[in-house]
C-alpha positions as CSV (number, residue, x, y, z in Angstrom):
1,M,131.4,148.0,-107.2
2,V,128.5,145.6,-106.7
3,K,128.3,142.9,-109.4
4,L,124.9,142.5,-111.0
5,F,123.6,139.1,-111.8
6,E,121.1,138.0,-114.4
7,P,117.6,137.2,-113.2
8,G,117.3,133.6,-111.9
9,T,121.1,133.3,-111.1
10,R,120.4,132.9,-107.4
11,E,117.7,130.3,-108.0
12,R,120.0,128.3,-110.2
13,F,122.7,128.4,-107.6
14,V,120.3,127.2,-104.8
15,D,119.0,124.4,-107.0
16,S,122.6,123.3,-107.8
17,V,123.6,123.0,-104.2
18,C,120.3,121.2,-103.3
19,G,121.0,118.8,-106.2
20,G,124.3,117.7,-104.5
21,M,126.8,120.1,-106.1
22,S,129.4,121.7,-103.7
23,L,129.0,125.3,-102.9
24,L,132.2,126.2,-104.7
25,A,131.2,124.3,-107.9
26,A,127.7,125.8,-107.8
27,A,129.2,129.3,-107.4
28,Q,131.5,128.8,-110.4
29,S,128.7,127.4,-112.5
30,V,126.7,130.7,-112.2
31,G,129.7,133.0,-112.2
32,A,129.5,134.1,-108.6
33,S,132.2,134.4,-106.0
34,V,132.5,132.1,-103.0
35,G,131.6,135.1,-100.7
36,S,128.4,135.9,-102.6
37,A,127.5,132.2,-102.8
38,T,128.0,131.7,-99.1
39,R,125.9,134.8,-98.3
40,W,123.2,133.6,-100.6
41,W,123.0,130.2,-98.9
42,R,122.9,131.6,-95.5
43,Q,120.1,133.9,-96.5
44,S,118.0,131.4,-98.4
45,G,119.1,128.0,-97.1
46,R,117.3,126.3,-94.2
47,M,120.0,123.6,-93.6
48,E,123.5,123.6,-92.3
49,L,126.3,122.9,-94.8
50,A,128.3,119.7,-94.3
51,L,131.9,118.9,-95.3
52,V,132.3,116.7,-98.3
53,V,134.4,113.5,-97.9
54,G,135.9,111.8,-100.9
55,R,134.1,114.0,-103.5
56,K,135.9,115.0,-106.7
57,D,133.4,117.6,-108.1
58,G,135.3,120.6,-106.8
59,G,135.4,120.0,-103.1
60,G,134.2,122.5,-100.5
61,L,130.9,122.5,-98.7
62,V,127.7,120.9,-99.9
63,A,124.2,120.6,-98.4
64,P,123.5,117.3,-96.6
65,I,122.1,114.6,-98.8
66,P,118.5,113.8,-97.9
67,P,116.9,110.3,-97.8
68,S,115.4,111.0,-101.2
69,L,116.7,113.1,-104.1
70,P,114.6,116.0,-105.5
71,G,112.2,114.9,-108.1
72,K,112.0,111.4,-106.8
73,P,108.9,110.8,-104.5
74,S,109.9,109.4,-101.2
75,S,106.5,107.9,-100.7
76,S,103.3,107.2,-102.5
77,C,101.3,109.0,-99.8
78,R,99.2,111.7,-101.4
79,R,99.7,113.9,-98.3
80,S,103.3,114.6,-99.2
81,L,104.1,117.2,-101.7
82,S,106.3,116.1,-104.6
83,M,109.2,118.1,-106.0
84,M,107.0,118.9,-109.0
85,D,104.3,120.3,-106.7
86,R,106.8,122.5,-105.0
87,S,108.3,123.7,-108.3
88,L,104.8,124.7,-109.4
89,I,104.3,126.5,-106.0
90,Q,107.5,128.4,-106.6
91,A,106.4,129.3,-110.1
92,G,103.0,130.4,-108.8
93,R,104.6,132.6,-106.1
94,C,106.9,134.2,-108.7
95,L,103.7,135.0,-110.8
96,Q,102.1,136.4,-107.6
97,M,99.2,133.9,-107.8
98,S,97.0,133.4,-104.8
99,Y,97.2,130.3,-102.6
100,A,93.8,129.2,-103.9
101,Q,95.0,129.6,-107.5
102,I,98.1,127.6,-106.8
103,G,96.1,125.0,-105.0
104,I,93.8,124.5,-108.0
105,F,96.9,124.4,-110.2
106,I,98.5,121.5,-108.3
107,G,95.2,119.8,-107.2
108,R,95.5,120.6,-103.5
109,D,93.6,122.7,-101.0
110,K,94.8,126.3,-100.6
111,S,95.5,125.6,-96.9
112,V,98.2,123.0,-98.0
113,V,99.9,125.6,-100.1
114,W,99.7,128.3,-97.3
115,R,101.2,125.9,-94.8
116,E,104.0,124.9,-97.2
117,V,104.9,128.4,-98.1
118,N,104.9,129.7,-94.5
119,R,106.7,126.6,-93.2
120,S,109.4,126.4,-95.8
121,S,110.1,130.0,-97.0
122,S,113.7,131.1,-96.4
123,P,114.6,133.9,-94.0
124,D,114.7,136.3,-97.0
125,G,111.0,135.6,-97.6
126,V,111.4,133.7,-100.8
127,Y,110.1,130.2,-101.4
128,Y,112.6,127.9,-103.1
129,A,111.2,124.6,-104.2
130,S,114.5,122.7,-103.9
131,V,115.2,124.0,-100.4
132,A,111.7,123.2,-99.3
133,H,111.9,119.7,-100.7
134,R,115.1,118.9,-98.9
135,L,113.9,120.5,-95.7
136,A,110.7,118.3,-95.9
137,A,113.0,115.2,-96.3
138,E,115.0,116.2,-93.3
139,L,111.9,116.7,-91.2
140,R,110.6,113.3,-92.1
141,R,113.6,111.5,-90.8
142,R,112.9,109.1,-88.0
143,P,113.5,108.5,-85.2
144,K,113.6,112.1,-84.0
145,A,115.3,113.2,-80.8
146,F,112.8,114.4,-78.1
147,K,113.3,118.1,-78.0
148,L,113.0,118.4,-74.2
149,A,115.6,115.7,-73.7
150,T,118.3,117.8,-75.4
151,N,117.4,121.4,-74.8
152,G,118.1,122.3,-71.2
153,P,117.5,126.1,-71.5
154,L,114.0,125.4,-73.0
155,C,113.2,123.0,-70.1
156,R,114.2,125.7,-67.6
157,F,112.0,128.3,-69.3
158,I,109.0,125.9,-69.2
159,E,109.6,125.1,-65.5
160,A,109.7,128.8,-64.7
161,A,106.6,129.5,-66.6
162,M,104.6,126.6,-65.0
163,D,105.8,127.8,-61.6
164,E,104.0,131.1,-62.5
165,G,100.8,129.1,-63.2
166,W,101.1,129.0,-67.0
167,S,99.4,126.1,-68.8
168,P,101.3,124.0,-71.4
169,G,99.0,125.5,-74.1
170,L,99.8,129.1,-73.0
171,I,103.6,128.3,-73.0
172,A,103.5,126.8,-76.5
173,G,101.5,129.8,-77.8
174,M,103.9,132.4,-76.3
175,L,107.0,130.5,-77.5
176,T,105.5,130.6,-81.0
177,K,104.7,134.3,-80.8
178,T,108.1,135.3,-79.2
179,F,110.5,133.2,-81.2
180,G,108.7,132.8,-84.5
181,D,110.8,130.8,-87.0
182,D,113.4,129.8,-84.4
183,H,112.3,126.2,-84.0
184,T,114.9,125.4,-81.3
185,W,112.7,127.5,-79.0
186,R,109.3,126.2,-80.1
187,V,107.5,123.3,-78.6
188,S,103.9,122.0,-78.7
189,H,101.7,121.6,-75.6
190,E,101.5,117.9,-76.3
191,T,105.3,117.6,-76.0
192,I,105.2,119.3,-72.6
193,Y,102.4,116.9,-71.4
194,Q,104.5,113.9,-72.6
195,A,107.5,115.2,-70.7
196,L,105.3,115.6,-67.6
197,Y,103.5,112.3,-67.7
198,V,106.4,110.1,-69.0
199,Q,109.3,110.9,-66.8
200,T,111.8,109.0,-69.0
201,R,111.2,111.7,-71.7
202,G,112.7,115.2,-71.2
203,E,114.4,116.9,-68.3
204,L,111.4,118.7,-66.6
205,R,111.1,118.4,-62.9
206,A,109.3,115.3,-61.7
207,D,106.9,117.4,-59.5
208,L,105.9,119.8,-62.2
209,H,102.6,118.1,-62.8
210,R,101.4,119.6,-59.5
211,N,101.3,123.0,-61.3
212,L,98.7,121.8,-63.8
213,S,95.1,122.8,-63.2
214,L,94.0,119.2,-62.6
215,K,97.2,118.3,-60.8
216,R,97.1,114.8,-62.2
217,A,100.3,112.6,-61.9
218,N,99.1,110.4,-64.7
219,R,97.4,111.0,-68.0
220,R,93.8,109.7,-68.2
221,P,93.6,107.3,-71.2
222,Q,91.4,108.6,-73.9
223,T,90.5,105.1,-75.1
224,R,89.0,104.0,-71.8
225,D,85.3,103.3,-71.9
226,R,84.0,106.0,-69.4
227,K,80.4,104.9,-69.9
228,A,81.2,101.6,-68.2
229,S,81.0,103.1,-64.7
230,S,78.6,105.9,-65.5
231,P,75.1,105.9,-63.8
232,Y,73.7,107.2,-67.1
233,K,74.8,104.5,-69.5
234,E,71.2,103.2,-69.9
235,A,69.6,106.6,-69.7
236,F,67.9,108.5,-72.5
237,T,69.9,111.3,-74.1
238,I,68.6,114.5,-75.5
239,S,68.9,113.0,-79.0
240,D,66.2,110.5,-78.0
241,R,63.8,113.3,-77.0
242,P,60.6,113.5,-79.2
243,A,60.6,116.3,-81.8
244,E,57.4,117.7,-80.3
245,V,59.4,118.9,-77.3
246,D,61.5,121.3,-79.4
247,D,58.6,123.3,-80.9
248,R,56.8,123.6,-77.5
249,A,53.5,122.8,-79.1
250,V,52.8,120.0,-76.6
251,P,52.9,121.0,-72.9
252,G,54.2,118.8,-70.1
253,H,57.9,118.8,-71.0
254,W,60.2,120.2,-68.2
255,E,63.8,121.3,-67.9
256,G,65.7,121.1,-64.6
257,D,68.9,121.9,-62.9
258,L,70.4,123.0,-59.6
259,I,71.6,126.5,-58.6
260,V,74.3,126.1,-56.0
261,G,75.9,128.2,-53.3
262,P,79.6,128.6,-52.4
263,A,81.7,125.4,-52.7
264,S,78.5,123.6,-53.7
265,K,77.6,123.3,-50.0
266,S,74.0,124.4,-50.6
267,A,71.6,124.2,-53.5
268,I,68.1,124.8,-54.8
269,G,66.5,122.6,-57.5
270,T,64.7,124.3,-60.4
271,L,62.1,122.9,-62.7
272,V,60.6,124.9,-65.7
273,E,57.8,123.8,-68.0
274,R,58.9,124.6,-71.6
275,T,55.5,125.7,-73.0
276,T,54.2,127.8,-70.1
277,R,57.5,128.7,-68.3
278,F,55.9,127.7,-65.1
279,T,58.6,127.2,-62.4
280,I,58.8,124.8,-59.4
281,L,61.6,125.2,-56.8
282,L,62.9,122.2,-55.0
283,Y,63.7,122.7,-51.3
284,L,67.0,121.0,-50.5
285,P,67.9,122.2,-47.0
286,D,70.7,119.9,-45.9
287,R,72.1,118.1,-48.9
288,H,71.6,117.6,-52.7
289,D,72.7,114.0,-53.3
290,S,70.8,111.9,-55.8
291,Q,68.4,110.4,-53.3
292,T,67.5,113.8,-51.8
293,V,66.9,115.4,-55.2
294,A,64.9,112.5,-56.4
295,A,62.6,112.6,-53.3
296,A,62.1,116.4,-53.6
297,M,61.2,116.1,-57.3
298,I,58.8,113.3,-56.8
299,D,57.1,115.2,-54.0
300,A,56.8,118.4,-56.1
301,M,55.5,116.8,-59.3
302,R,53.3,113.9,-58.2
303,D,50.1,115.9,-58.1
304,L,50.4,117.2,-61.6
305,P,48.1,115.6,-64.3
306,K,49.7,112.9,-66.3
307,H,49.8,114.9,-69.5
308,L,51.8,117.7,-67.7
309,R,54.7,115.4,-66.7
310,Q,55.6,113.8,-69.9
311,S,59.3,114.3,-69.8
312,I,62.1,116.1,-67.9
313,T,65.4,117.2,-69.4
314,W,68.3,117.6,-67.0
315,D,72.0,118.3,-67.0
316,R,74.3,115.3,-66.7
317,G,75.1,115.9,-63.0
318,S,75.5,113.3,-60.3
319,E,72.5,114.7,-58.4
320,L,70.2,112.9,-60.7
321,A,71.9,109.5,-60.6
322,A,68.6,108.1,-59.1
323,Y,66.7,109.0,-62.3
324,E,65.2,105.5,-62.6
325,D,63.3,106.1,-59.3
326,I,61.9,109.4,-60.6
327,Q,60.8,107.8,-63.9
328,L,59.0,105.0,-62.1
329,A,57.3,107.2,-59.4
330,L,56.2,109.9,-61.9
331,D,55.6,107.7,-64.9
332,T,57.7,110.0,-67.0
333,K,60.9,110.0,-69.0
334,L,64.2,111.7,-68.1
335,F,66.5,112.9,-70.9
336,F,70.0,114.0,-70.2
337,C,71.9,116.7,-72.1
338,D,75.2,116.2,-73.7
339,P,78.2,116.9,-71.5
340,H,79.1,120.6,-71.2
341,S,76.0,121.7,-73.2
342,P,73.9,123.9,-70.9
343,W,72.4,125.6,-74.0
344,Q,70.4,122.4,-74.6
345,R,68.3,123.5,-71.5
346,G,67.9,127.1,-72.6
347,T,64.6,127.7,-70.9
348,N,65.9,126.5,-67.6
349,E,69.2,128.5,-67.9
350,N,67.2,131.7,-68.5
351,T,65.0,131.0,-65.5
352,N,68.0,130.4,-63.3
353,R,69.3,133.7,-64.4
354,L,66.1,135.4,-63.3
355,L,66.2,133.5,-60.0
356,R,69.6,135.0,-59.2
357,F,67.7,138.2,-58.4
358,W,66.6,136.6,-55.2
359,F,69.4,134.0,-54.8
360,E,72.6,135.9,-55.6
361,K,75.7,134.1,-56.7
362,G,78.1,133.4,-53.9
363,S,75.4,133.5,-51.2
364,D,74.5,130.7,-48.9
365,L,71.3,129.2,-50.2
366,S,70.6,127.1,-47.1
367,V,69.3,130.2,-45.3
368,H,66.2,130.2,-47.4
369,S,63.2,128.2,-46.0
370,A,60.6,126.2,-48.0
371,E,58.2,129.2,-47.5
372,D,60.8,131.5,-49.1
373,L,61.1,129.3,-52.1
374,A,57.4,129.0,-52.5
375,R,57.1,132.8,-52.3
376,V,59.8,133.4,-54.9
377,A,58.3,130.8,-57.2
378,A,54.9,132.5,-56.9
379,I,56.4,135.9,-57.8
380,L,58.1,134.5,-60.8
381,N,55.0,132.7,-62.0
382,R,53.0,135.9,-61.7
383,R,55.6,137.7,-63.9
384,P,54.3,138.5,-67.4
385,R,56.3,137.0,-70.2
386,P,56.8,138.5,-73.7
387,T,57.1,134.9,-75.1
388,L,53.5,134.3,-73.7
389,N,52.1,137.5,-75.2
390,L,52.5,139.1,-71.7
391,K,50.5,136.3,-70.1
392,T,51.9,134.9,-66.8
393,P,53.1,131.3,-66.5
394,A,50.5,130.8,-63.8
395,Q,47.7,131.9,-66.2
396,A,49.1,129.7,-69.0
397,L,49.3,126.6,-66.7
398,N,45.8,127.3,-65.4
399,T,44.5,127.3,-68.9
400,L,46.0,123.9,-69.6
401,L,44.6,122.5,-66.3
402,K,41.1,123.7,-67.2
403,E,41.4,122.2,-70.7
404,A,42.3,118.8,-69.1
405,A,39.4,118.9,-66.6
C-alpha cells in the first residue's frame, strides 16, 4: 500500500537536507521511510550525497555543505540571486505565475527567472529554492577543473567530429541538443578553442587546429590595434559621408566595387552614380592590385564635370589601398564602408547583380575586351529604370550634363 503524504512534505524534506540535516534525520522529521527519502533526493536533488564524519544529529548521508549557507548572501553582487529571491521564484512557480510576473515580484528581468528555472529545476521538473541555492554555490566554487583535461571520452568525441569537418560551434550545439541536462557531455565552443590554442589545457590532439576553417595555430588577439597597419586608418568612413548622399537629391556621388572571377584571378571594376544609376566599367585585363585599379578609375572619371565626381563609396578591399592618389587626381573624396557591410553600397550591389547576366559567376572575366565592357555598359545605361520613372541612366545623366553647360 502506497503511503500518502501531506502536501509540502517533500519540500520540507528537501529543505531540511539542504539545510545540513542528514537524510535519515530529515526523513524522520517528516515521517518518511529511508527508502522514500532516498528516492525523493535522487529525483529532486542536483548534488551527490556525502558521508558525514563526526556528526551527532542522526548520522547517515547529508548534502555537501556549500561555501555559504542558504539565506546568507555569499556576495553583495546584484547579479547573484539570493535565497530569498529563489524562495519567491519557487512560490511563484507553485502559483503558476509567468516568468515576467515573477521577475516583477523579485525586481529582476524575466530572462533571469527563465534561466534560473531552466538551469536549476530538478530532474522531476520541479524548482526547489534550497536545491537551486546550493547548486549555485557549488557552481561558483573556484578554481574549477578544466573539463577537457579530465574527460577523455568527450575529447575523443570532439576529435572525431572535427575530423569530419565540424566546427567548435556546431559541436557545442549538437552536444547541448543530444545530451540535454547531462553537463558531463556539454562543453562550450570557447572551451574547445582554448584547448586547441593552449596545449597545456585539455587532451585534444596538438594538430587538431588544422581542421578549423582558418587553420590558425594561434589565436589572433582581439585587443590588438588592427588599424595600426591598415592602409585605411586615415581614410573617410561611410559615417563621414554627407547626408545629401543618402537622399540622392544631389548628383555626383558614386558607389564602386569589383566583380571577380574564379579564385580572384580576374576582375572588372564597376562604378555607379547614385542619382542616375549611370554605370562605368573599369577594364582590368591583367591584374587588379591597388595601383592598377586607381589608374583605371582615374582614366575613366577624369573627363566628368567636377560636380559629377563629388564622392565615391567603396568596399574596404585592398584593391583601393591607393585611394589617396585617386582623391588627388580626381579632386574627390573616397568613403569606405564598414567591414562586411555590402548593403551600405546597395545601388552598386544591385548593378553588379544585373551585370552577372553578361559576366556569369564562375566565368573567366579576363576574356572580355575593353570593347566588350563598353558595349555592356552602353546596354545597361540604355535600360529603362522604374526608379527613374522609366527613363534610362543615359538620359538622366545627359540631362545633368545639359544643366551644367
